[in-house]
C-alpha positions as CSV (number, residue, x, y, z in Angstrom):
1,M,0.0,0.0,0.0
2,G,1.6,3.2,-1.2
3,P,1.4,6.6,0.5
4,I,-1.8,8.7,0.0
5,D,-1.7,12.4,-0.8
6,P,0.1,13.9,2.2
7,E,-1.2,17.4,1.5
8,G,-4.8,16.4,2.3
9,G,-3.8,15.2,5.7
10,D,-4.2,11.5,4.7
11,M,-2.4,8.6,6.3
12,K,0.0,5.9,5.3
13,A,-0.5,2.2,6.2
14,I,2.6,0.3,7.3
15,V,2.1,-3.4,7.5
16,A,4.2,-5.5,9.8
17,G,4.3,-8.8,7.8
18,S,5.2,-12.2,9.1
19,P,8.9,-13.0,8.6
20,S,8.0,-16.5,7.2
21,S,6.2,-15.0,4.2
22,G,8.4,-14.9,1.2
23,S,6.1,-12.9,-1.1
24,S,6.0,-9.1,-1.3
25,S,2.2,-9.0,-1.1
26,L,0.4,-7.7,2.0
27,N,-0.7,-10.2,4.6
28,M,-4.1,-8.9,5.7
29,T,-4.1,-11.1,8.9
30,S,-1.1,-9.2,10.2
31,P,-1.6,-6.1,12.5
32,V,-1.6,-2.8,10.7
33,V,-0.2,0.4,12.3
34,I,-1.8,3.7,10.9
35,V,0.3,6.8,11.2
36,P,-0.3,10.3,9.8
37,V,1.9,11.7,7.1
38,I,3.3,15.2,7.4
39,D,5.7,15.2,4.5
40,E,6.7,12.5,2.1
41,R,7.9,10.4,5.1
42,P,5.6,9.3,8.0
43,T,6.2,10.8,11.4
44,M,6.4,8.0,14.0
45,T,8.8,6.5,16.5
46,T,10.5,3.1,16.2
47,I,8.3,0.2,15.6
48,T,9.3,-3.0,17.3
49,V,7.6,-6.3,16.4
50,T,8.1,-9.0,19.0
51,G,7.2,-12.6,18.1
52,V,5.9,-15.2,20.5
53,D,9.3,-16.9,20.7
54,G,11.0,-13.6,21.6
55,T,12.6,-12.8,18.2
56,L,12.9,-9.1,17.6
57,Q,12.0,-7.6,14.2
58,N,12.4,-4.0,13.0
59,N,10.0,-2.5,10.4
60,G,8.8,-5.9,9.3
61,E,12.3,-7.4,8.7
62,A,13.1,-10.5,10.7
63,A,16.2,-10.4,12.7
64,S,16.5,-14.2,12.5
65,T,15.2,-16.9,10.1
66,A,13.4,-18.9,12.9
67,P,9.7,-19.4,12.2
68,V,7.5,-17.0,14.2
69,Q,3.8,-17.2,15.0
70,T,1.4,-14.2,14.9
71,P,3.5,-11.2,16.0
72,N,2.5,-8.7,18.7
73,V,3.1,-5.1,17.7
74,A,4.3,-2.7,20.3
75,C,4.8,0.9,19.2
76,A,4.7,4.4,20.5
77,Q,1.6,6.6,20.2
78,P,1.4,8.1,16.6
79,S,1.5,11.8,16.5
80,G,-1.9,13.5,16.0
81,Y,-3.9,10.9,17.9
82,S,-5.0,10.9,21.6
83,S,-4.1,8.0,23.9
84,A,-7.8,7.3,24.5
85,Y,-8.4,6.8,20.7
86,V,-5.4,4.5,20.4
87,T,-6.5,2.5,23.5
88,N,-10.0,2.2,22.2
89,R,-8.9,0.9,18.8
90,M,-6.5,-1.6,20.4
91,H,-9.4,-2.8,22.6
92,N,-11.7,-3.2,19.7
93,T,-9.1,-5.1,17.7
94,Q,-8.5,-7.5,20.6
95,L,-12.2,-8.2,21.1
96,G,-12.8,-8.6,17.4
97,A,-15.1,-5.6,17.2
98,D,-16.0,-4.0,13.9
99,P,-14.4,-0.5,14.0
100,G,-16.5,0.5,11.0
101,G,-19.7,0.9,12.9
102,P,-23.1,-0.9,12.7
103,G,-23.3,-0.5,8.9
104,I,-26.0,0.6,6.4
105,C,-28.5,-2.2,7.4
106,A,-28.5,-1.0,10.9
107,F,-29.0,2.6,9.8
108,I,-32.0,1.6,7.6
109,L,-33.6,-0.3,10.5
110,T,-33.1,2.7,12.9
111,L,-34.6,5.1,10.4
112,F,-37.6,2.8,9.8
113,S,-38.1,2.5,13.6
114,F,-38.1,6.3,14.0
115,L,-40.6,6.7,11.2
116,L,-42.8,4.1,12.8
117,I,-42.7,5.9,16.1
118,L,-43.7,9.2,14.4
119,A,-46.5,7.5,12.4
120,T,-48.0,6.0,15.6
121,F,-47.5,9.1,17.8
122,P,-48.7,9.5,20.6
123,L,-49.5,5.8,21.0
124,S,-45.8,5.0,20.6
125,L,-45.0,6.9,23.8
126,C,-46.4,4.0,25.8
127,F,-43.7,1.8,24.4
128,S,-40.9,4.4,24.1
129,V,-41.0,6.1,27.5
130,K,-39.6,4.1,30.4
131,V,-39.0,4.9,34.1
132,V,-36.4,3.5,36.5
133,Q,-36.3,4.1,40.2
134,E,-33.7,6.1,42.2
135,Y,-31.9,2.8,43.1
136,E,-32.0,1.4,39.6
137,R,-30.1,1.9,36.3
138,A,-31.0,0.8,32.8
139,V,-28.4,-0.6,30.3
140,I,-29.7,-0.2,26.8
141,F,-28.6,-2.3,23.7
142,R,-29.5,-1.1,20.2
143,L,-29.4,-3.8,17.6
144,G,-27.2,-5.9,20.0
145,R,-24.7,-3.1,20.6
146,L,-24.2,-1.3,23.9
147,L,-25.6,2.2,23.5
148,K,-23.2,5.0,24.1
149,G,-23.5,7.1,27.3
150,G,-23.5,4.3,29.8
151,A,-26.5,3.3,31.9
152,R,-29.6,5.4,32.0
153,G,-31.4,6.7,35.1
154,P,-32.8,7.4,37.5
155,G,-36.0,8.9,36.1
156,I,-37.3,8.9,32.5
157,F,-35.5,7.6,29.5
158,F,-36.5,6.8,25.9
159,I,-36.0,3.7,23.8
160,V,-36.8,2.7,20.3
161,P,-39.2,-0.2,20.7
162,C,-38.3,-2.1,17.5
163,I,-34.5,-2.1,17.9
164,D,-33.7,-1.3,21.5
165,T,-33.7,-3.7,24.5
166,Y,-32.8,-2.8,28.0
167,R,-32.0,-4.4,31.3
168,K,-32.6,-2.9,34.8
169,V,-29.9,-3.3,37.4
170,D,-30.5,-2.8,41.1
171,L,-27.8,-0.7,42.8
172,R,-28.9,-1.5,46.4
173,T,-26.8,-3.7,48.7
174,V,-27.8,-7.3,48.4
175,S,-27.1,-9.9,51.1
176,F,-27.1,-13.7,50.8
177,D,-26.2,-16.7,52.9
178,V,-23.4,-18.9,51.8
179,P,-24.6,-22.5,52.1
180,P,-22.9,-24.5,55.0
181,Q,-19.6,-25.8,53.7
182,E,-18.0,-29.0,55.0
183,I,-14.3,-27.9,55.4
184,L,-11.3,-29.9,56.4
185,S,-9.0,-27.6,58.4
186,R,-5.3,-27.7,58.3
187,D,-5.2,-29.9,61.5
188,S,-7.5,-32.5,59.8
189,V,-10.7,-31.5,61.7
190,T,-14.0,-31.5,59.7
191,V,-16.2,-28.5,60.5
192,A,-19.3,-27.0,58.8
193,V,-19.1,-23.2,58.3
194,D,-21.6,-20.8,56.9
195,A,-21.3,-17.1,56.2
196,V,-23.2,-14.1,54.9
197,V,-22.0,-11.8,52.1
198,Y,-23.0,-8.2,51.4
199,Y,-22.4,-6.8,47.9
200,R,-23.7,-4.2,45.5
201,V,-23.3,-3.3,41.8
202,Q,-21.0,-0.3,41.3
203,N,-20.9,-0.4,37.5
204,P,-24.2,-1.6,35.8
205,T,-22.7,-1.6,32.3
206,I,-19.9,-3.9,33.2
207,A,-22.2,-6.1,35.3
208,V,-24.5,-6.7,32.3
209,S,-21.9,-6.9,29.5
210,N,-19.0,-8.8,31.2
211,V,-20.8,-11.6,33.0
212,E,-23.9,-13.6,32.3
213,N,-25.4,-13.5,35.8
214,F,-23.3,-11.5,38.3
215,S,-25.5,-12.5,41.3
216,H,-25.1,-16.3,40.7
217,S,-21.4,-15.9,39.9
218,T,-20.8,-14.0,43.1
219,R,-22.6,-16.7,45.1
220,L,-20.6,-19.5,43.7
221,L,-17.3,-17.5,44.1
222,A,-18.2,-16.8,47.7
223,A,-18.7,-20.5,48.5
224,T,-15.4,-21.4,46.8
225,T,-13.5,-18.6,48.6
226,L,-14.9,-19.7,51.9
227,R,-13.5,-23.2,51.4
228,N,-10.2,-22.0,50.2
229,V,-9.6,-19.6,53.0
230,L,-10.7,-21.8,55.9
231,G,-8.8,-24.8,54.5
232,T,-5.5,-23.0,55.4
233,K,-6.5,-22.4,59.1
234,N,-6.4,-24.5,62.2
235,L,-9.5,-25.2,64.2
236,A,-8.3,-22.9,67.0
237,E,-7.8,-20.1,64.4
238,I,-11.2,-20.7,62.8
239,L,-12.9,-20.4,66.2
240,S,-10.9,-17.4,67.5
241,E,-9.9,-15.3,64.4
242,R,-13.3,-14.9,62.7
243,E,-12.8,-11.2,62.1
244,T,-9.4,-11.8,60.4
245,I,-10.9,-14.5,58.2
246,S,-13.8,-12.2,57.3
247,H,-11.5,-9.4,56.1
248,T,-9.4,-11.9,54.1
249,M,-12.5,-13.2,52.4
250,Q,-13.8,-9.7,51.7
251,S,-10.6,-8.5,50.0
252,S,-10.3,-11.7,48.0
253,L,-13.9,-11.5,46.8
254,D,-13.7,-7.8,46.0
255,E,-10.6,-8.3,43.9
256,A,-12.2,-11.2,42.0
257,T,-15.5,-9.5,41.3
258,D,-14.1,-6.1,40.3
259,P,-14.1,-7.0,36.6
260,W,-17.8,-7.9,36.9
261,G,-18.7,-4.4,38.2
262,V,-19.5,-5.8,41.7
263,K,-18.3,-4.4,45.0
264,V,-18.2,-6.8,48.0
265,E,-18.8,-4.6,51.0
266,R,-18.7,-7.1,53.9
267,V,-18.3,-10.8,54.7
268,E,-19.2,-12.3,58.1
269,I,-18.8,-15.8,59.5
270,K,-22.2,-16.8,60.9
271,D,-21.6,-20.2,62.6
272,V,-19.0,-22.9,63.0
273,R,-20.5,-26.3,63.7
274,L,-18.3,-29.0,65.1
275,P,-19.0,-32.8,65.2
276,V,-20.8,-34.0,68.3
277,Q,-18.0,-36.2,69.4
278,L,-15.5,-33.4,69.1
279,Q,-17.9,-31.1,71.1
280,R,-18.0,-33.7,73.9
281,A,-14.2,-34.1,74.0
282,M,-13.7,-30.3,74.1
283,A,-16.3,-30.0,76.8
284,A,-14.6,-32.7,78.9
285,E,-11.3,-31.0,78.4
286,A,-12.6,-27.7,79.5
287,E,-14.3,-29.2,82.5
288,A,-11.1,-31.0,83.6
289,A,-9.2,-27.7,83.2
290,R,-11.7,-25.8,85.3
291,E,-11.6,-28.5,88.1
292,A,-7.8,-28.3,88.1
293,R,-7.9,-24.6,88.5
294,A,-10.5,-24.8,91.3
295,K,-8.3,-27.3,93.2
296,V,-5.3,-25.0,92.9
297,I,-7.3,-22.0,94.1
298,A,-8.7,-24.0,97.1
299,A,-5.2,-25.1,98.1
300,E,-3.8,-21.6,97.9
301,G,-6.7,-20.4,100.1
302,E,-6.0,-23.1,102.7
303,Q,-2.4,-22.1,102.7
304,K,-3.2,-18.4,103.3
305,A,-5.8,-19.3,106.0
306,S,-3.3,-21.5,107.9
307,R,-0.8,-18.7,107.9
308,A,-3.4,-16.3,109.2
309,L,-4.4,-18.7,112.0
310,K,-0.8,-19.2,113.0
311,E,-0.3,-15.4,113.3
312,A,-3.6,-15.2,115.3
313,A,-2.5,-17.9,117.7
314,E,0.8,-16.2,118.3
315,V,-1.0,-13.0,119.1
316,I,-3.4,-14.8,121.5
317,A,-0.6,-16.6,123.2
318,E,1.0,-13.3,124.3
319,S,-2.1,-12.4,126.3
320,P,-4.2,-15.1,128.1
321,A,-7.1,-12.8,128.5
322,A,-7.4,-12.5,124.7
323,L,-8.6,-16.2,124.6
324,Q,-11.4,-15.4,127.1
325,L,-12.4,-12.4,125.1
326,R,-12.5,-14.5,121.9
327,Y,-14.7,-17.0,123.8
328,L,-17.2,-14.3,124.8
329,Q,-17.3,-13.0,121.3
330,T,-18.1,-16.4,120.0
331,L,-21.0,-16.8,122.5
332,N,-22.3,-13.4,121.4
333,T,-22.3,-14.6,117.8
334,I,-24.1,-17.9,118.7
335,S,-26.8,-16.1,120.8
336,A,-27.6,-13.7,117.9
337,E,-28.6,-16.6,115.7
338,K,-31.3,-17.7,118.3
339,N,-29.8,-21.2,119.0
340,S,-30.8,-23.1,122.1
341,T,-27.6,-25.1,122.3
342,I,-24.6,-23.4,123.9
343,I,-21.2,-25.1,124.0
344,F,-18.9,-24.3,126.9
345,P,-15.3,-25.2,126.2
346,L,-13.3,-26.6,129.2
347,P,-9.6,-26.5,129.5
348,I,-8.0,-29.9,129.4
349,D,-6.0,-29.1,132.6
350,I,-9.2,-29.1,134.7
351,L,-10.2,-32.5,133.3
352,K,-7.0,-34.2,134.2
353,H,-8.0,-34.3,137.9
354,F,-11.1,-36.4,137.1
355,I,-9.4,-38.9,134.8
356,K,-8.0,-42.1,136.6
357,P,-4.4,-42.8,135.8
358,S,-3.6,-46.1,134.1
359,K,-1.1,-48.7,135.3
360,V,1.6,-47.5,133.1
361,D,1.1,-44.0,134.5
362,K,1.4,-45.3,138.1
363,Y,4.8,-46.9,137.3
364,D,5.9,-43.8,135.7
365,L,5.0,-41.9,138.8
């Protein structure tokens, strides 16, 4: 393809051909780089063609004779074009989109639809005027193509009944329960865990065009993520670190659903159900631990009490009258409780005179 008239601001097409083709004809399957022409020579930077096997090529000439598959073209932005235009054209080329527009057939159908609306006016308003709520958006497709301008709403918008279709998307936060998942923890304990996920649609256009059913896909991904995250935790971590697990799941789900236009706001672990036998074993272990602590506490109390009694006995031994005062205080406490039985302690020295000595005691005397 030769250069076009440069004075009219035309362009020149430079084709990066495959190195394996020996003919001089253009290979239409190869990528084409369009650059504007200022003078007789095009104004552009160096074009580097990199093959799949890593072979470098310059201006369509192969640096080696090794066979190369379909090359990937990497070049600088041509002068005279914005970065947004270049990015859009590259995106359309990768997706296989037709950069030429809908075509003459679509134009004729659109014109016929508008004429039909005018012919049936005002009855056609019942089919053309649509309303979406404050929390809704409408994504419109015209002849299968996404209509420019993004989602419509809230309020009134117009469609062409014959050629337009639209889909409403709810922007409110949606919550759903993740079904109970039988999970084998890292320490080989089987537990059943269920959770609740809160999400909302942040980009209606992407949510409709990039995924078939964003709600169902998010539910399946949440169940899978729950199994993957909890499978790397021990039973003790699952029971004690629920908040950390929830944040890990939320960040993982949010990153995975971002290409779908979905924002995961919150994830909460609802319940962790253990097997019955494991519950009994853990209950017995906890009961034994509590009994052991109770015994230790009781022994420490007895030790402190004995030390206090020893100190009290030493104080009473220094003053014989203190024992009599303690005896009177005890009688006062007993009488305050309205008891009819009163115990009088007698010193053992008084009872020795009434006890007969045994034979052994006589010999000792």
